[in-house]
C-alpha positions in Angstrom: 0.0 0.0 0.0 2.8 2.4 0.7 3.9 2.6 -2.9 0.5 4.2 -3.8 0.8 7.0 -1.1 2.7 9.5 -3.4 0.2 9.1 -6.2 -2.8 9.6 -3.9 -1.0 12.5 -2.2 -0.5 14.2 -5.5 -4.1 13.8 -6.5 -5.3 15.2 -3.1 -2.8 18.1 -3.3 -4.1 19.0 -6.8 -7.7 18.9 -5.7 -6.9 21.1 -2.6 -5.0 23.6 -4.7 -7.8 23.7 -7.3 -10.3 24.3 -4.5 -8.1 27.0 -3.0 -7.9 28.8 -6.3 -11.6 28.5 -6.7 -12.2 30.0 -3.3 -10.0 33.0 -3.8 -11.3 36.5 -4.3 -11.9 37.0 -8.1 -10.3 40.4 -8.1 -7.1 38.9 -6.7 -7.1 35.9 -9.2 -7.3 38.2 -12.2 -3.9 39.7 -11.3 -2.2 36.4 -11.9 -4.2 34.1 -14.2 -7.1 34.5 -16.7 -10.5 33.7 -15.2 -10.8 30.2 -16.7 -13.6 28.0 -15.3 -12.5 25.1 -13.1 -15.5 23.9 -11.2 -16.2 20.5 -12.9 -13.7 17.7 -13.2 -13.5 18.3 -17.0 -12.8 22.0 -16.4 -10.1 21.1 -13.9 -8.5 18.8 -16.4 -8.6 21.4 -19.2 -7.5 24.3 -17.0 -3.7 24.0 -17.4 -4.1 23.4 -21.2 -6.3 26.4 -21.6 -4.0 28.5 -19.4 -0.9 27.5 -21.6 -2.9 28.3 -24.8 -3.9 31.7 -23.3 -0.3 32.8 -22.7 0.9 31.5 -26.1 -1.8 33.3 -28.3 -2.4 36.4 -26.2 -1.3 39.7 -27.7 2.1 40.6 -26.3 3.3 44.1 -25.8 5.6 45.3 -28.6 9.1 45.9 -27.4 10.2 47.5 -30.7 9.5 50.6 -32.8 6.8 49.7 -35.3 7.9 52.5 -37.6 11.3 50.6 -38.1 10.3 47.0 -37.7 7.3 44.9 -38.8 6.8 41.4 -37.2 5.4 38.3 -38.9 5.3 36.1 -35.8 1.6 35.4 -36.4 2.3 33.8 -39.8 3.6 30.4 -40.9 6.9 31.1 -42.8 8.3 28.6 -45.3 11.8 29.0 -46.7 13.5 26.9 -49.4 17.3 27.4 -49.1 20.1 26.1 -51.3 23.3 26.3 -49.2 26.8 25.2 -48.7 28.9 25.0 -45.5 32.6 25.5 -45.2 35.6 24.8 -42.9 39.1 25.8 -43.8 42.4 25.6 -41.8 45.9 26.7 -42.4 49.2 25.4 -41.0 51.7 28.2 -40.8 55.5 28.2 -40.6 56.4 31.4 -38.6 60.0 31.3 -39.7 59.3 31.6 -43.4 55.7 32.8 -43.3 54.9 29.9 -45.6 51.5 28.2 -45.1 49.4 25.5 -46.5 45.6 26.0 -46.8 43.4 23.0 -46.5 39.8 23.1 -47.8 37.0 20.6 -48.2 35.4 19.7 -51.5 32.0 21.5 -51.1 28.6 20.2 -51.8 25.3 22.1 -52.1 22.2 21.1 -50.1 18.6 21.9 -50.8 16.6 22.3 -47.5 13.3 23.5 -46.1 12.8 25.9 -43.3 9.7 26.4 -41.2 9.1 29.3 -38.8 6.2 30.3 -36.7 5.8 32.1 -33.4 6.3 28.7 -31.6 9.3 27.2 -33.3 11.9 27.6 -36.1 13.9 24.8 -37.7 15.7 24.0 -41.0 16.2 20.5 -42.3 17.8 19.0 -45.4 15.5 17.5 -48.0 18.1 14.9 -49.1 18.7 16.7 -52.4 22.4 17.5 -52.8 24.6 18.8 -55.6 28.2 17.7 -55.5 31.2 19.5 -56.9 32.0 17.8 -60.2 35.7 18.2 -59.7 36.1 15.2 -57.4 39.0 13.9 -59.4 40.9 17.1 -58.6 39.8 17.8 -55.1 38.9 14.5 -53.7 35.7 13.6 -51.8 34.8 15.2 -48.5 32.4 13.5 -46.0 31.1 15.6 -43.2 28.6 16.2 -40.4 27.8 19.9 -40.1 25.3 21.4 -37.6 24.9 25.1 -37.4 22.3 26.7 -35.1 21.5 30.4 -35.2 19.3 31.8 -32.4 18.0 35.3 -33.3 16.4 37.0 -30.3 15.4 40.6 -29.9 18.3 41.5 -27.7 20.7 38.6 -28.0 21.8 36.4 -31.0 23.9 33.3 -30.8 25.7 31.2 -33.5 26.5 27.6 -32.5 28.5 25.4 -34.9 29.7 21.8 -34.8 31.6 20.5 -37.8 33.4 17.2 -38.4 35.0 16.9 -41.9 37.1 14.1 -43.4 38.9 14.6 -46.7 40.7 17.9 -47.7 42.8 19.2 -50.5 45.6 21.8 -50.4 44.0 24.8 -52.0 47.2 26.7 -52.6 49.3 23.8 -54.0 50.1 26.0 -57.0 52.0 28.5 -54.7 54.7 25.8 -54.5 56.6 23.8 -57.1 54.0 21.1 -56.8 54.3 18.3 -59.4 51.6 15.9 -58.4 49.2 14.0 -60.7 46.6 16.8 -60.4 46.4 20.5 -59.7 46.0 20.0 -56.0 47.3 17.6 -53.4 44.4 15.6 -52.0 44.5 14.3 -48.4 41.6 12.0 -47.8 43.2 10.9 -44.4 42.9 14.3 -42.7 40.0 14.7 -40.2 39.1 18.0 -38.6 36.5 18.9 -36.0 35.4 22.4 -34.9 33.0 23.7 -32.3 32.2 27.5 -32.1 29.8 29.4 -29.9 29.5 33.2 -30.4 26.9 35.4 -28.7 26.1 39.1 -29.3 24.1 41.7 -27.4 22.1 44.0 -29.8 22.2 47.5 -28.3 19.6 49.0 -30.7 17.1 46.2 -30.6 14.1 48.6 -30.6 14.9 49.9 -34.1 17.2 47.3 -35.6 16.1 43.8 -36.6 18.6 40.9 -36.9 15.8 38.7 -38.0 15.2 40.7 -41.2 18.1 39.3 -43.2 18.8 36.0 -41.3 15.5 34.6 -39.8 12.8 36.2 -42.0 10.3 36.6 -39.2 10.6 40.4 -39.3 11.1 43.2 -41.9 13.3 46.2 -41.5 11.2 49.2 -42.7 13.8 51.9 -42.4 17.6 51.8 -42.6 19.1 51.3 -39.2 22.1 49.6 -37.4 23.3 48.6 -34.0 26.5 48.0 -32.1 27.2 44.4 -31.0 29.1 43.0 -28.1 29.6 39.5 -26.7 31.8 36.5 -25.8 33.0 33.7 -28.1 34.6 30.3 -27.6 36.1 27.8 -30.1 37.7 24.4 -30.1 39.5 23.1 -33.2 41.2 19.8 -33.7 42.9 18.0 -36.6 44.4 14.6 -37.1 46.0 12.7 -40.0 47.5 9.2 -40.7 50.8 10.8 -41.5 52.4 14.3 -41.3 49.9 17.0 -42.2 52.7 18.7 -44.2 53.5 15.9 -46.7 56.9 15.2 -48.2 56.0 17.2 -51.4 55.8 20.4 -49.3 58.4 19.5 -46.6 61.3 21.4 -48.2 59.4 24.6 -47.6 58.9 23.9 -43.9 61.3 23.0 -41.1 61.4 19.6 -39.4 59.2 20.9 -36.6 56.2 21.0 -39.1 55.8 17.2 -39.1 52.6 17.5 -37.1 50.3 14.5 -37.0 47.7 15.8 -34.6 46.8 19.2 -33.1 44.2 21.3 -31.3 43.5 24.9 -30.5 41.2 26.4 -27.9 40.3 30.1 -28.2 38.1 32.4 -26.2 37.6 36.2 -26.0 35.2 39.1 -26.5 33.9 40.5 -29.8 32.6 44.0 -30.5 31.4 45.5 -33.8 28.6 46.9 -35.8 25.8 45.7 -38.1 23.7 47.9 -40.5 20.8 47.2 -42.8 20.2 49.6 -45.7 16.6 49.7 -47.0 15.4 51.0 -50.3 11.7 50.4 -50.9 11.4 46.6 -50.6 15.0 45.8 -51.2 17.6 45.6 -48.4 21.3 45.0 -47.8 22.9 44.0 -44.5 26.6 44.1 -43.7 28.3 43.3 -40.4 31.9 43.3 -39.2 32.6 42.1 -35.7 36.3 41.7 -34.7 37.3 40.0 -31.5 40.3 39.7 -29.2 41.2 37.0 -26.7 43.5 34.2 -25.8 44.2 30.7 -27.2 46.2 27.6 -26.3 47.7 25.3 -28.9 48.8 21.6 -28.5 50.2 19.3 -31.2 52.0 16.0 -31.5 54.7 15.4 -34.2 55.6 12.2 -36.1 58.8 11.9 -34.0 56.7 11.5 -30.8 57.6 14.9 -29.5 54.8 17.2 -28.2 54.3 21.0 -28.1 52.0 22.7 -25.7 51.7 26.5 -25.5 50.5 28.6 -22.7 47.8 31.2 -23.1 48.8 33.7 -25.8 47.0 36.5 -27.7 44.7 35.5 -30.5 41.8 37.1 -32.4 38.8 36.4 -34.6 36.6 38.4 -37.0 33.0 37.7 -38.0 31.7 38.9 -41.4 28.0 38.7 -42.2 26.1 39.9 -45.3 22.6 39.7 -46.6 20.9 40.9 -49.8 17.2 40.5 -50.5 13.8 41.7 -51.7 10.8 41.4 -49.4 7.2 42.1 -50.4 5.9 41.0 -47.0 4.4 37.8 -48.4 7.2 36.7 -50.7 10.9 37.2 -50.1 14.0 36.2 -51.9 17.7 36.8 -51.3 21.2 35.5 -50.4 23.1 35.6 -47.2 26.5 34.6 -45.8 28.3 34.2 -42.5 32.0 33.8 -42.1 34.2 33.4 -38.9 38.0 33.5 -39.1 40.2 32.7 -36.1 43.8 33.9 -36.1 46.8 32.7 -34.1 49.5 35.3 -33.5 52.4 32.9 -32.7 55.8 34.0 -34.0 57.9 31.2 -32.7 56.0 27.9 -33.3 53.9 26.4 -36.0 50.2 27.5 -35.7 46.8 26.8 -37.0 44.4 29.4 -38.3 40.9 28.2 -39.1 37.5 29.4 -40.3 33.9 28.4 -40.6 30.8 29.7 -42.3 27.9 29.1 -44.7 26.3 30.8 -47.7 22.7 30.4 -48.8 20.4 31.5 -51.5 16.7 31.3 -50.6 13.1 32.0 -51.5 10.3 32.0 -49.0 6.6 32.6 -48.4 4.6 33.8 -45.4 1.2 32.2 -45.0 -1.6 33.8 -43.0 -3.0 31.1 -40.8 -4.7 32.9 -37.9 -8.2 31.8 -39.0 -7.1 28.2 -39.4 -5.2 28.3 -36.1 -8.2 29.6 -34.1 -10.5 27.1 -35.8 -8.3 24.2 -34.6 -7.9 25.6 -31.1 -11.7 26.1 -30.9 -12.4 22.5 -31.9 -9.9 21.4 -29.2 -11.9 23.4 -26.7 -8.8 25.5 -25.9 -10.5 28.8 -26.8 -14.1 30.1 -27.0 -15.2 27.2 -24.9 -18.6 27.1 -23.1 -18.5 29.0 -19.9 -15.5 31.1 -20.9 -16.2 34.5 -19.1 -14.1 36.4 -21.7 -16.8 35.7 -24.3 -19.7 37.0 -22.1 
């Protein structure tokens, strides 16, 4: 019998609380919750569901200047993007200023994005376009997850990338005599995690969502200063030295790195501006950052290098071009982060991440359908609702 005591106790507690709320003075209850009926057992069951619905669909006070920003949070927004993601890294010889630039062979994905006032997500449709130059650049396999959170006052970019298969993009800068125009390294694997957050100082008049989330429209040209922290973790590994024998004469013996990692953190500050002309817009943002990083790598001769904290930096570029009628919108956008290592005595890694996207979208009016569904579920306009009397 004792195992049923918690269950009965919860039921009794719920009934007592319901009775207590019912017995409260009506004028006091209205200060905290809408006056939703909860006398019968059915009403008590529906009470939390109706309360949640009330807070979701109720008209919220506008925290922005409506002469500068128009919101479409009450519409269902469908976006069809064609995009590609990128991750590059360089290995630099500080003595000679020589460097090798490693890049993946890109592919282009067709996706679908759905946004409403409740949720926003983008998923791939499975339709992809591969670069046809696989014979020259090899094949890249990857997992790439990029989450962009665009709030009114804060915005965050979270990236996780794991790539296998790179080619040396600047092979022609050396006396490279391989079988193709680039050296292909299918054995190199690289992983990158980045989290950057910005505070939008002029959130009442400037909309970050105009060019990058499409749930708002910037009506007049405006901009804002940005400030926030960042953190990144980059790691790379190969089956043999990342600097192959074909490029070894241009680097010293300490460049025989087989595995390495860099952690970086700091603060970024910059500016973003959207220019509006009729229904067309252009957004540009430059946000440099300064901080510290720590580098560790292992060489093929089993020696290890580990630096202390040292100065490092990053810069974020963001652009967007589009045309927005309010119902239909079309455009292109791009985001690029570059992380720079300032080491002058040891080999270092610089790395970058980003994405570019072309898109077309449509905003559907669904208020009438939404209210019809909620009414059939007895979540609004239900019998006994005092707000309808």
